[in-house]
C-alpha positions as CSV (number, residue, x, y, z in Angstrom):
1,X,72.8,240.0,157.9
2,X,75.8,238.9,155.8
3,X,74.9,238.4,152.2
4,X,75.9,235.1,150.5
5,X,78.6,235.6,148.0
6,X,77.5,235.2,144.4
7,X,79.4,232.7,142.3
8,X,79.1,231.6,138.7
9,X,80.7,228.9,136.6
10,X,78.5,228.9,133.5
11,X,81.2,230.5,131.4
12,X,83.8,227.8,132.2
13,X,81.2,225.1,131.6
14,X,80.1,226.4,128.3
15,X,83.2,228.1,126.9
16,X,86.1,227.1,129.1
17,X,88.0,225.4,126.3
18,X,86.8,227.5,123.3
19,X,87.1,231.0,124.9
20,X,88.8,230.7,128.3
21,X,89.3,234.5,128.6
22,X,85.6,235.2,128.0
23,X,84.8,232.5,130.5
24,X,87.1,234.1,133.1
25,X,85.6,237.6,132.5
26,X,82.1,236.2,132.8
27,X,82.6,234.1,135.9
28,X,85.2,236.0,137.8
29,X,84.8,239.6,136.8
30,X,81.1,240.1,135.9
31,X,79.6,237.8,138.4
32,X,82.6,237.4,140.8
33,X,83.5,241.1,141.3
34,X,80.7,243.2,139.8
35,X,77.7,241.2,141.2
36,X,79.4,241.1,144.6
37,X,80.0,244.8,144.7
38,X,78.0,246.1,147.7
39,X,77.6,249.6,146.4
40,X,74.2,248.5,145.0
41,X,72.1,246.0,146.9
42,X,71.5,242.6,145.2
43,X,67.7,243.1,144.7
44,X,68.2,246.4,142.9
45,X,71.0,245.0,140.8
46,X,68.7,242.2,139.6
47,X,66.0,244.7,138.6
48,X,68.5,246.8,136.7
49,X,69.8,243.7,134.8
50,X,66.3,242.7,133.7
51,X,65.7,246.3,132.5
52,X,68.9,246.3,130.6
53,X,68.2,243.1,128.8
54,X,64.6,244.3,128.1
55,X,65.9,247.5,126.6
56,X,68.3,245.6,124.5
57,X,65.6,243.3,123.2
58,X,67.2,240.2,124.7
59,X,64.4,237.8,125.6
60,X,66.2,234.5,125.5
61,X,67.3,232.1,128.3
62,X,69.5,234.8,129.8
63,X,66.5,236.9,130.5
64,X,64.7,234.0,132.2
65,X,67.8,233.3,134.3
66,X,67.8,236.9,135.5
67,X,64.0,236.9,136.1
68,X,64.4,233.8,138.3
69,X,67.4,235.4,140.0
70,X,65.3,238.5,140.7
71,X,62.6,236.4,142.2
72,X,65.1,234.6,144.5
73,X,66.5,238.0,145.5
74,X,63.0,239.0,146.8
75,X,61.6,241.0,143.9
76,X,57.9,240.5,144.1
77,X,55.5,240.0,141.1
78,X,54.1,243.5,141.8
79,X,57.5,245.1,141.8
80,X,58.6,243.4,138.6
81,X,55.3,244.3,136.9
82,X,55.8,247.9,137.9
83,X,59.4,248.0,136.7
84,X,58.6,246.5,133.3
85,X,55.6,248.7,132.8
86,X,57.6,251.8,133.6
87,X,60.5,250.8,131.2
88,X,58.0,250.0,128.4
89,X,57.3,253.7,127.9
90,X,61.0,254.2,127.2
91,X,62.2,250.9,125.7
92,X,59.2,249.8,123.7
93,X,55.8,248.1,124.2
94,X,56.6,244.9,122.3
95,X,59.6,244.4,124.5
96,X,57.5,244.6,127.6
97,X,55.1,242.0,126.2
98,X,58.0,239.7,125.6
99,X,59.2,240.2,129.2
100,X,55.8,239.8,130.7
101,X,55.2,236.5,128.8
102,X,58.3,235.1,130.5
103,X,57.9,236.7,133.9
104,X,54.4,235.5,134.5
105,X,55.6,231.9,134.2
106,X,58.5,232.6,136.6
107,X,56.1,234.1,139.2
108,X,53.2,231.7,138.5
109,X,54.1,229.2,141.2
110,X,54.6,231.9,143.8
111,X,51.2,233.4,143.0
112,X,49.5,230.1,143.4
113,X,51.3,229.4,146.7
114,X,50.5,232.9,148.0
115,X,46.8,232.5,147.1
116,X,46.7,229.1,148.7
117,X,48.3,230.4,151.9
118,X,45.8,233.3,152.1
119,X,42.9,230.9,151.7
120,X,44.4,228.7,154.5
121,X,44.4,231.7,156.8
122,X,40.7,232.2,156.3
123,X,39.8,229.0,158.1
124,X,40.6,227.0,161.2
125,X,40.8,223.7,159.5
126,X,44.0,222.5,157.7
127,X,44.1,222.2,153.9
128,X,45.8,218.8,154.1
129,X,47.7,216.9,151.5
130,X,47.1,216.6,147.7
131,X,44.0,214.5,147.1
132,X,45.9,212.0,144.9
133,X,43.8,209.1,145.8
134,X,40.8,210.7,144.0
135,X,42.5,212.9,141.5
136,X,41.1,211.0,138.6
137,X,37.6,212.2,139.7
138,X,38.6,215.9,139.9
139,X,39.1,218.6,137.2
140,X,42.1,220.5,138.7
141,X,43.9,220.1,142.0
142,X,42.2,219.3,145.3
143,X,43.4,218.7,148.8
144,X,42.1,216.5,151.6
145,X,42.4,216.8,155.4
146,X,40.7,214.0,157.4
147,X,39.3,215.6,160.6
148,X,37.4,212.5,162.0
149,X,37.3,208.9,160.9
150,X,35.4,207.6,164.0
151,X,31.7,207.6,164.5
152,X,31.1,210.0,161.5
153,X,33.6,210.7,158.8
154,X,34.5,214.4,158.4
155,X,36.9,215.6,155.8
156,X,38.0,219.1,154.9
157,X,38.1,219.2,151.1
158,X,39.9,222.1,149.4
159,X,39.6,223.0,145.7
160,X,41.9,225.3,143.7
161,X,40.1,227.9,141.5
162,X,38.1,226.2,138.7
163,X,38.6,222.7,140.3
164,X,35.5,220.6,140.7
165,X,34.7,216.9,141.1
166,X,32.9,214.7,138.6
167,X,29.2,214.1,138.8
168,X,28.7,211.4,141.4
169,X,26.1,209.6,143.5
170,X,26.3,208.5,147.1
171,X,24.6,205.1,147.2
172,X,23.2,203.4,150.3
173,X,20.7,200.7,151.1
174,X,19.4,202.7,154.0
175,X,20.3,206.2,155.2
176,X,23.6,207.5,153.8
177,X,24.3,210.6,151.8
178,X,26.5,213.6,152.6
179,X,26.4,217.0,154.2
180,X,28.6,219.8,152.9
181,X,29.5,222.9,155.1
182,X,31.4,225.7,153.3
183,X,34.2,226.9,155.6
184,X,36.2,229.3,153.2
185,X,36.2,230.7,149.7
186,X,33.4,230.5,147.2
187,X,32.1,227.5,145.2
188,X,29.1,225.7,143.8
189,X,26.9,222.7,144.3
190,X,24.6,221.4,141.6
191,X,22.1,218.5,141.4
192,X,21.3,216.9,138.0
193,X,18.6,218.8,136.3
194,X,18.7,221.8,138.6
195,X,20.6,225.1,138.7
196,X,23.9,225.4,140.5
197,X,23.8,226.8,144.0
198,X,26.5,229.2,145.1
199,X,28.2,228.3,148.4
200,X,29.9,230.7,150.8
201,X,31.2,230.3,154.3
202,X,28.5,229.0,156.6
203,X,26.3,227.6,153.8
204,X,25.1,224.0,154.4
205,X,24.0,221.5,151.8
206,X,22.2,218.2,152.6
207,X,22.7,215.6,149.9
208,X,20.4,212.5,150.1
209,X,21.6,209.2,148.9
210,X,20.8,208.5,145.3
211,X,21.1,212.1,144.1
212,X,23.5,212.8,141.2
213,X,25.5,216.0,141.9
214,X,28.9,217.7,141.8
215,X,30.6,220.4,143.9
216,X,33.7,222.5,143.5
217,X,35.3,226.0,143.4
218,X,34.3,229.1,141.5
219,X,36.6,230.1,138.7
220,X,38.1,233.0,140.7
221,X,38.3,231.5,144.2
222,X,39.7,228.8,146.3
223,X,37.0,226.8,148.0
224,X,36.9,224.6,151.1
225,X,34.0,222.6,152.6
226,X,33.6,220.0,155.2
227,X,32.3,216.8,153.8
228,X,30.4,214.8,156.4
229,X,29.5,211.2,155.7
230,X,26.0,210.4,156.8
231,X,25.9,206.9,158.3
232,X,24.1,204.3,156.1
233,X,23.9,200.7,155.2
234,X,26.0,199.4,152.3
235,X,27.2,202.9,151.5
236,X,29.4,203.5,148.4
237,X,30.2,206.3,145.9
238,X,29.5,206.0,142.2
239,X,31.7,208.3,140.2
240,X,30.4,209.4,136.9
241,X,31.3,211.8,134.0
242,X,33.2,215.1,134.5
243,X,31.3,218.4,134.5
244,X,31.4,219.8,131.0
245,X,33.5,222.9,130.6
246,X,30.9,224.7,128.6
247,X,28.4,224.2,131.4
248,X,30.8,225.1,134.2
249,X,32.0,228.2,132.4
250,X,28.5,229.7,132.4
251,X,28.8,230.1,136.2
252,X,30.0,233.5,137.4
């Protein structure tokens, strides 16, 4: 597959009038000729550049640029971590810390997307769209996939790690309530005044109307459950206070 030619105009934009020769060497020689030299593949060249900057103690915006460039070239988080760890023994431990503090942010979004994709592969139901309509009642990001809105409402609700909804009560004049069926990941359900119950795939929770409770993901796991609305008269949800961090963090 033909590799896309690397081009750069940062030199001319920043120094075109003040130092045109430097801008030329930066844009046309360094990035134009050197970076397009096929004797070393682009991915390897990206890793070498990050290592060179690390060894020189350069941890400014240029390092971030080349970390992002490495990620675009296909360098994985695992590969970058291994490269920086190896070079740390030769270039210095503090320099490695500086690179890692920047690299973990560059690869953070990819890590979340990878974990989310892996979670999606564990179940047959879709994750759905961001649960923006109820985000004010959740600590963290959640996603909602309506599966059935006829006869009985069935929704697949997905929580990112540490996400949980506020304490709430399903109200109904008669009947009502909710049934939760865990379909992937690990999470918790807790009723007011009782200990939290761990939920794993296949676990079912029956929630009568009028019971104050919350449910959500464990700190180290994505979590999805089907939320089944039990038919009732004059049904409604009463959203209450968030689950306190100090109480949630006691859960393993």
